[in-house]
C-alpha positions in Angstrom: 0.0 0.0 0.0 1.5 3.3 -1.1 -0.1 6.0 1.1 1.1 8.8 -1.3 -0.4 7.2 -4.5 -3.2 9.2 -6.1 -3.1 11.8 -3.3 -4.0 9.2 -0.7 -6.4 7.3 -2.9 -4.8 4.0 -2.3 -5.8 3.9 1.4 -9.4 4.8 0.4 -9.5 1.6 -1.7 -8.8 -0.8 1.2 -12.5 -1.7 1.8 -13.1 -2.3 -1.9 -10.0 -4.5 -2.2 -11.0 -6.5 0.8 -14.5 -7.0 -0.7 -13.0 -8.1 -4.0 -10.8 -10.6 -2.2 -13.7 -11.9 -0.1 -12.1 -11.0 3.2 -9.5 -8.8 4.8 -5.8 -9.1 3.8 -3.5 -11.2 6.0 -1.4 -8.1 6.5 -1.1 -4.5 5.2 2.4 -3.4 4.5 3.1 0.2 3.6 5.4 0.5 0.6 8.4 2.8 1.1 12.0 3.2 0.1 13.2 2.4 3.7 15.4 -0.8 3.9 12.9 -2.2 6.4 10.2 -2.5 3.8 11.7 -5.7 2.3 11.9 -7.2 5.8 8.4 -6.4 6.7 7.0 -7.6 3.3 8.9 -10.9 3.4 7.9 -11.5 7.0 4.3 -11.0 6.1 4.6 -13.4 3.1 6.2 -16.1 5.3 3.4 -15.8 7.9 0.7 -15.9 5.2 2.0 -19.3 3.8 3.2 -20.6 0.5 3.0 -18.3 -2.6 0.3 -15.8 -1.4 -1.3 -13.1 -3.5 0.3 -9.7 -2.9 -1.9 -6.8 -3.9 0.0 -3.7 -4.9 -2.2 -0.6 -4.4 -0.4 2.3 -6.1 1.4 3.0 -9.3 4.3 1.5 -11.3 6.8 2.5 -8.6 4.8 0.6 -5.9 4.6 -2.6 -8.0 8.3 -2.4 -8.9 9.5 -1.7 -5.4 7.4 -4.6 -4.1 8.6 -7.0 -6.7 12.3 -6.1 -6.1 11.8 -6.5 -2.3 10.7 -10.1 -2.7 13.2 -12.5 -1.2 12.5 -14.9 -4.1 10.8 -13.5 -7.3 8.4 -16.5 -7.4 7.5 -16.2 -3.7 4.2 -14.5 -4.5 1.8 -13.6 -7.3 1.4 -9.9 -7.8 -1.9 -8.2 -8.3 -2.1 -4.5 -9.3 -4.7 -2.0 -8.3 -3.6 1.1 -10.4 -4.1 4.3 -8.5 -0.7 6.1 -8.9 0.5 9.0 -11.1 1.7 6.4 -13.7 0.1 3.0 -14.2 1.7 1.8 -17.3 2.3 -1.8 -16.2 -1.3 -2.2 -15.3 -2.2 -0.9 -18.7 0.1 -3.4 -20.3 -1.7 -6.2 -18.4 -5.1 -5.1 -19.5 -6.2 -3.0 -16.4 -6.8 0.6 -17.2 -9.1 1.3 -14.2 -9.5 0.3 -10.6 -12.8 -1.4 -11.5 -10.9 -3.7 -14.0 -8.3 -4.4 -11.4 -10.9 -5.4 -8.8 -12.5 -7.7 -11.3 -9.2 -9.4 -11.7 -9.0 -9.9 -7.9 -12.4 -11.6 -8.0 -12.0 -13.8 -11.0 -8.6 -13.2 -12.7 -6.0 -15.7 -13.9 -2.3 -16.0 -13.1 0.1 -15.1 -15.9 3.8 -15.6 -16.0 5.8 -12.6 -17.3 9.4 -11.6 -17.8 11.4 -9.3 -15.6 14.8 -7.6 -15.9 17.8 -7.1 -13.7 20.2 -4.2 -13.7 22.9 -3.6 -11.1 21.3 -6.2 -8.8 17.9 -4.4 -9.0 14.9 -6.2 -10.5 12.5 -4.3 -12.6 9.3 -5.2 -14.4 8.6 -2.5 -16.9 11.5 -0.4 -18.1 14.8 1.3 -17.6 15.6 4.7 -19.0 19.1 6.3 -19.2 20.0 9.8 -20.0 17.2 12.3 -20.9 14.6 9.6 -20.1 15.8 9.5 -16.5 16.3 13.3 -16.2 12.7 13.7 -17.3 11.5 11.1 -14.8 13.3 13.1 -12.0 11.7 16.4 -13.2 8.3 14.7 -13.4 8.6 13.5 -9.8 9.4 17.1 -8.7 6.4 18.5 -10.6 4.1 15.9 -8.9 5.6 16.7 -5.5 4.8 20.4 -6.0 1.1 19.4 -6.2 0.2 20.7 -9.7 -0.2 19.3 -13.2 0.2 15.8 -11.8 -1.6 14.2 -14.8 0.7 15.9 -17.2 3.9 15.8 -15.2 5.9 13.6 -17.5 4.9 15.5 -20.6 5.8 18.9 -19.1 9.1 17.5 -17.8 9.8 16.1 -21.3 9.3 19.6 -22.8 11.7 21.1 -20.3 14.2 18.3 -20.8 14.3 18.9 -24.5 15.6 22.4 -23.8 18.3 21.1 -21.4 19.4 17.9 -23.2 23.2 17.3 -23.3 24.3 14.5 -25.6 27.0 12.2 -24.4 29.3 9.5 -25.9 28.2 5.9 -25.2 29.1 2.4 -26.1 26.4 -0.2 -26.5 26.8 -4.0 -26.8 24.3 -6.8 -27.2 24.5 -10.4 -28.6 24.0 -8.9 -32.1 25.0 -5.3 -31.9 28.1 -3.3 -31.0 28.0 0.4 -31.6 29.7 3.5 -30.3 27.7 6.7 -30.4 29.1 10.2 -29.9 25.8 11.9 -29.4 23.4 9.7 -27.4 20.5 11.5 -25.9 18.6 8.6 -24.2 18.5 4.8 -24.1 15.2 3.1 -23.3 15.2 -0.6 -22.3 11.6 -1.8 -22.4 10.2 -5.0 -21.0 6.8 -3.5 -21.2 5.7 -1.1 -23.9 4.4 1.9 -22.0 6.1 4.3 -19.6 5.9 7.8 -18.3 2.1 7.8 -17.9 1.2 7.0 -21.5 4.3 7.2 -23.6 4.5 4.2 -26.0 8.3 4.1 -25.7 8.7 0.4 -26.7 5.8 -0.1 -29.1 6.7 -3.7 -30.1 7.5 -5.0 -26.6 5.7 -8.0 -25.2 6.1 -8.7 -21.5 6.5 -12.4 -21.9 8.6 -12.8 -25.1 12.0 -13.2 -23.3 13.4 -10.1 -25.0 14.1 -6.4 -24.2 13.0 -3.8 -26.8 15.8 -1.2 -26.7 15.9 2.2 -28.3 19.1 4.2 -28.5 18.1 7.8 -29.5 20.7 10.2 -30.9 20.5 13.9 -30.8 18.6 16.0 -33.3 19.3 19.6 -33.8 16.7 22.3 -33.1 13.8 22.6 -30.8 11.2 21.9 -33.5 12.9 18.6 -34.4 13.1 17.6 -30.8 9.4 18.4 -30.2 8.5 16.3 -33.3 10.7 13.4 -31.9 8.9 13.6 -28.5 5.5 13.4 -30.2 6.6 10.4 -32.2 7.9 8.7 -29.0 4.6 9.4 -27.3 2.7 7.8 -30.2 5.1 4.9 -30.5 6.2 5.9 -34.0 9.9 6.6 -33.4 11.5 3.3 -34.4 11.8 4.3 -38.0 13.5 7.6 -37.3 17.0 7.9 -38.8 18.5 8.9 -35.4 17.0 5.9 -33.6 18.6 2.5 -33.3 16.2 -0.3 -32.4 17.5 -3.5 -30.7 15.8 -6.6 -29.4 17.9 -8.6 -27.1 18.1 -10.8 -23.9 20.9 -8.6 -22.5 22.6 -5.3 -23.1 25.8 -3.7 -21.8 26.2 0.1 -21.8 29.0 2.5 -20.8 29.2 6.3 -20.9 31.8 8.9 -21.0 30.6 10.3 -17.7 28.1 9.4 -15.0 24.5 9.8 -16.1 21.1 9.5 -14.6 19.3 6.1 -14.9 15.7 5.3 -13.7 14.7 1.8 -12.9 10.9 1.7 -13.1 11.0 5.3 -12.1 13.5 4.9 -9.2 16.6 7.1 -9.9 20.3 6.3 -9.5 23.5 7.4 -11.2 25.4 5.1 -13.5 28.4 5.1 -15.8 28.2 1.5 -17.0 25.6 -1.2 -16.5 24.6 -4.7 -17.5 20.9 -5.5 -18.0 19.5 -9.0 -18.6 16.1 -10.5 -18.8 14.7 -13.4 -16.8 12.1 -15.1 -19.0 8.7 -15.7 -17.3 10.3 -15.4 -13.8 7.4 -13.4 -12.3 3.7 -14.1 -11.8 0.9 -11.6 -12.0 -2.9 -11.7 -11.7 -4.7 -10.4 -14.9 -8.3 -10.2 -16.0 -9.7 -13.2 -17.9 -9.3 -12.4 -21.6 -12.6 -11.6 -23.4 -14.1 -14.5 -25.3 -13.4 -14.4 -29.1 
């Protein structure tokens, strides 16, 4: 439970979640960045018994922090109740509203999905390096200020386009090896959506055993940068001449200087990193697919 998600909306959903589950939760663990969160979560899982259902009420960050805190990735099945500032993972799994998520709690099915690992940190949806991470940081500050929360990522992206500083980078995968003098951002997508509605990895499938990666080089001029941002938002950037698309099980990156990286929205500095995918190593609860 993330008490900050949706301006406190998550706590207001407790009664509806309990009703959908058919009874109260075994334990309510508040999600936070504190190191004690993992201890409290895993203690509650151990007390609940083998492979319980863990309901994550919040946004993408809540789900990602919860999954990373699991002592064993397969120790629980995750269920998402999307009520955060960004709910891209829930969208990817077919839940665009709280009502759909509650229906999944009542009658959903378990689905195995992939997850990624970077610098010993697990992630479910995506990693962004460079401008992508700087934008995520600015968006968080905008949301914290209390205004324009629904458009925070878009506004931050506009500001980031004015401040972007390209850097030299080396990228290696099983099939590619490239050195770029003017990288602006690198997106590594397990899921296809990020940033509250940007279709950053349009061809990604969350259970295909592959990352969809996009290395985006600099373009000159504000107008060209705005056009690129619009194409990224719409998922139409893969064919751009300044975009390199890669599909891979792992990727190594290094940069000329430390740069910002976000891991499902959580920020950290990095100068080199190894990312790899774990095929179908996580379990989530999803709605029953509609009958054909």
